[in-house]
Every structure is written in structure tokens, then in C-alpha cells.
C-alpha positions in Angstrom: -33.5 -98.2 26.4 -37.3 -97.7 26.3 -38.8 -94.7 28.1 -40.1 -95.1 31.6 -42.7 -92.4 31.0 -46.3 -93.3 31.3 -48.8 -92.4 28.6 -50.2 -89.6 30.7 -46.6 -88.3 31.3 -45.9 -88.4 27.5 -49.1 -86.5 26.7 -48.3 -83.9 29.4 -44.8 -83.4 27.9 -46.2 -83.1 24.4 -48.5 -80.3 25.7 -45.6 -78.6 27.4 -43.5 -78.7 24.3 -46.4 -77.4 22.3 -46.9 -74.2 24.3 -43.9 -72.1 23.2 -42.9 -73.3 19.7 -45.7 -75.6 18.6 -45.4 -78.9 17.0 -44.8 -78.3 13.3 -44.2 -82.0 12.6 -46.6 -84.8 13.6 -44.5 -87.6 15.0 -46.0 -91.0 15.7 -44.8 -92.0 19.1 -46.5 -95.4 19.2 -49.0 -96.4 21.9 -51.7 -94.5 19.9 -50.0 -91.2 20.7 -48.8 -88.6 18.2 -47.5 -85.1 18.8 -49.5 -82.7 16.7 -53.0 -81.4 17.5 -53.1 -78.0 15.9 -51.8 -76.0 13.0 -48.8 -73.8 13.6 -48.2 -72.2 10.1 -51.2 -73.4 8.2 -49.7 -76.8 7.5 -51.7 -80.1 7.4 -52.3 -81.7 10.8 -50.3 -84.8 9.7 -47.4 -82.6 8.3 -45.0 -83.5 6.8 -46.6 -86.7 5.7 -47.8 -85.3 2.3 -44.4 -83.8 1.6 -42.8 -87.1 2.5 -45.1 -88.7 0.0 -43.6 -86.7 -2.8 -40.0 -87.8 -2.2 -40.5 -91.3 -0.6 -40.1 -93.1 -3.9 -36.6 -91.7 -4.2 -35.6 -92.9 -0.7 -34.0 -96.3 -0.1 -36.3 -98.8 1.5 -33.4 -100.3 3.4 -30.8 -98.0 5.1 -29.0 -100.9 6.8 -25.3 -100.2 7.0 -25.7 -96.6 5.8 -25.1 -93.3 7.6 -27.8 -90.7 7.3 -27.8 -86.9 8.0 -31.1 -85.0 8.2 -30.4 -81.3 7.8 -33.1 -79.0 9.2 -34.6 -82.0 10.9 -37.3 -80.1 13.0 -38.8 -82.7 15.4 -37.1 -85.6 13.5 -39.8 -87.0 11.2 -37.3 -87.9 8.4 -34.7 -89.0 10.9 -37.2 -91.5 12.3 -38.2 -92.7 8.9 -34.6 -93.5 8.2 -34.3 -95.3 11.5 -37.5 -97.2 10.7 -35.8 -98.3 7.5 -32.8 -99.9 9.3 -30.4 -97.0 9.7 -28.6 -97.1 13.0 -26.2 -94.2 12.3 -28.6 -91.2 12.0 -27.8 -87.6 12.9 -30.3 -84.8 12.8 -29.3 -81.1 12.9 -31.6 -78.2 13.6 -31.0 -74.5 14.3 -33.8 -74.0 16.7 -33.2 -75.4 20.2 -36.9 -75.9 20.8 -37.2 -78.3 17.9 -34.1 -80.2 19.0 -35.7 -80.6 22.4 -38.8 -82.0 20.7 -36.8 -84.4 18.6 -34.8 -85.7 21.6 -38.0 -86.3 23.5 -39.5 -88.2 20.5 -36.3 -90.3 20.2 -36.6 -91.2 23.9 -40.2 -92.3 23.6 -39.7 -94.1 20.2 -36.6 -95.8 21.7 -34.4 -94.8 18.7 -30.9 -93.6 19.3 -30.9 -90.7 16.8 -28.2 -88.1 17.5 -30.0 -84.7 17.4 -27.8 -81.6 17.6 -28.5 -77.8 17.6 -26.6 -76.6 14.5 -26.9 -74.4 11.5 -26.6 -75.8 8.0 -23.6 -73.6 7.5 -21.8 -75.4 10.3 -22.3 -79.1 9.5 -18.6 -79.4 8.7 -18.2 -79.3 12.5 -19.6 -82.9 12.6 -16.2 -83.8 11.2 -17.4 -86.7 9.1 -19.4 -87.6 6.0 -22.7 -89.4 5.4 -23.9 -91.9 2.8 -27.3 -90.2 2.4 -28.2 -86.6 3.3 -31.7 -85.2 3.5 -31.9 -81.5 2.8 -35.7 -81.1 2.9 -37.7 -77.9 3.4 -34.7 -75.7 4.2 -32.9 -74.5 1.1 -35.3 -71.6 0.4 -35.0 -70.4 4.0 -31.2 -70.1 3.6 -30.1 -66.5 3.2 -26.8 -67.7 1.7 -28.1 -70.3 -0.7 -24.7 -71.3 -2.3 -23.0 -71.5 1.0 -25.7 -73.8 2.3 -25.4 -76.2 -0.7 -21.6 -76.1 -0.4 -21.8 -77.1 3.3 -24.2 -79.9 2.6 -22.2 -81.2 -0.3 -19.0 -81.2 1.8 -20.5 -83.8 4.2 -22.2 -86.0 1.6 -20.1 -89.0 0.7 -22.7 -90.2 -1.9 -26.3 -88.9 -2.1 -28.2 -85.7 -1.3 -32.0 -85.4 -1.6 -32.9 -81.7 -1.7 -36.5 -80.5 -1.5 -37.5 -76.9 -1.5 -40.0 -74.2 -2.3 -39.2 -73.3 -5.9 -39.8 -70.7 -8.5 -42.2 -72.6 -10.8 -40.4 -71.6 -14.0 -40.0 -74.0 -16.8 -36.8 -72.4 -18.2 -33.7 -74.4 -18.6 -31.8 -71.3 -17.6 -31.0 -71.5 -13.9 -33.0 -68.8 -12.1 -33.3 -67.9 -8.5 -36.0 -65.5 -7.2 -35.4 -63.3 -4.2 -38.3 -63.2 -1.8 -39.0 -59.8 -0.4 -39.6 -60.3 3.3 -42.6 -57.9 3.2 -44.4 -60.7 1.4 -44.2 -62.9 4.4 -45.7 -61.5 7.7 -46.7 -64.7 9.5 -49.4 -67.3 9.2 -52.2 -65.0 10.4 -51.6 -62.1 8.1 -54.2 -61.1 5.6 -53.9 -63.0 2.3 -52.0 -65.8 3.9 -50.8 -67.5 0.7 -47.5 -65.6 0.9 -44.1 -66.7 -0.3 -41.8 -67.9 2.6 -38.1 -67.9 2.9 -35.3 -66.0 1.2 -34.6 -67.5 -2.2 -36.7 -69.7 -4.5 -34.6 -71.5 -7.2 -36.2 -73.0 -10.3 -35.6 -76.6 -10.9 -32.7 -75.8 -13.3 -31.0 -73.7 -10.6 -31.5 -76.3 -7.9 -29.8 -78.9 -10.2 -27.1 -76.5 -11.2 -26.2 -75.7 -7.6 -25.4 -79.4 -6.9 -23.7 -80.0 -10.2 -21.3 -77.2 -9.4 -20.4 -79.1 -6.2 -19.2 -82.1 -8.3 -22.2 -84.4 -8.2 -22.1 -86.6 -11.3 -25.8 -87.2 -11.5 -28.5 -84.7 -10.5 -32.1 -85.8 -11.3 -35.5 -84.4 -10.6 -37.6 -86.2 -8.0 -40.8 -84.2 -8.4 -42.2 -80.8 -9.2 -45.6 -79.7 -8.1 -46.4 -76.0 -8.3 -44.2 -74.2 -5.9 -42.3 -77.2 -4.5 -39.8 -79.4 -6.1 -36.9 -81.8 -5.3 -33.7 -83.2 -6.9 -31.5 -86.1 -6.0 -27.8 -85.6 -6.4 -25.3 -88.5 -6.5 -21.5 -88.6 -6.6 
């Protein structure tokens, strides 16, 4: 059911949701309204549009009849992309309650019945189901327990996982994972702001190996560009 909110009410709610947590993702709400008006962590103002551009070629153009899980969904950008491509069974999970609140508001305004839930990646088994396509984008390197996170995602993936992450830009075919000392990351306004975020940065070989060890028959690179990369894993 379409929202009954007026344009002024929508903009007021965007501002309200911006005050505490900020809008990390810029969500198009239609009617000439979008959510993001400022940087939160130094990202682009249309974030994550550029990141989406790196992986979009590996994403089905038609999700009709497919179930989709968006792990670490933030305000729901990828969830809404899947819905725009015909998916009617979309679940987004996110650890921070403020982002879940943002995502649910966006779903109301966009009139898309995406099921957003407050949940850790380690707990996705509590959904008690599997999904045809799982997005695991921008989260792996934030996971303190990287193998547990991949195991949890693999367990709910009936077919395909697309995993994008900050990576260690190492060309070695030997799987390597770099530990990120938290003293290197002191927030977006610290001096020398090009710090390394997260907990662990796998190289491309390690990211592929993590999914092969979970029984995926095919794990292929999607892209690698400096300190970011992605693989797509299929059963």
C-alpha cells in the first residue's frame, strides 16, 4: 500500500533519521526525493551507486520467482535494486537498529514489501530458510570472525552468493588475510583519513577460498580495483 505521507512529511522524516546516525546510503524515494544530503564517512553523495556499478554486471537483470537476501543491508539500496528487478521475496538484515528504521521507512515510501530485520550476520540461520541469491556486500571485512560469517552466509544460500569486500590488494595465489589494527582507524575526521577500516582484509585468493571451503562448486572473480574486490560463488 502506497504511503499516505506528503512530500513535506517525507522530507521531515528524512531529516529526523539523519540526525542521529546519518544516511550512509542514498536511496531514491521517487517524487524527486532522495535520502542523502551529506557525507557520513567520506563516501560519495550518491553512495553506494559507484560500488553497485562494479558488481551490477554479475547481478541477474530479472529476479522474478527468486528469493533474495541482502546481508548488511544498511538502508536497503541493494534490496530495493532486487525488488526493482522483479523480486517479490526480499529480506534485508542489518545489525544497527537505526539503519533498519531507515530501510523500513524507505520501503514504505517506495511501496515495496521488503522484509527488513535487525540481525547479525552470525545469526542469519534464525531466518530458518534459504535464498536463491544472497548479497554479502561491504560487510565481510567488518566481521571479527570472518570464517564464521562466511559459514553463516553459506548456510542460507541455496544457490548463489555475491560477496564484495575491502581486500588486501595482493596478487598472490596463496590465500592471505591481513589483520587490521584498530589504531589505524579512528573515525572519518581523524588526521590522514585514508585509513584501513574493518577487522580483516582477505586477498582475492582468500575470499575465493573461504567460499570454496563451504562447498561452492564455482567461485569466480567479479572485479578487483585497488582495495576493493568481489567474487560470485555458485553451488
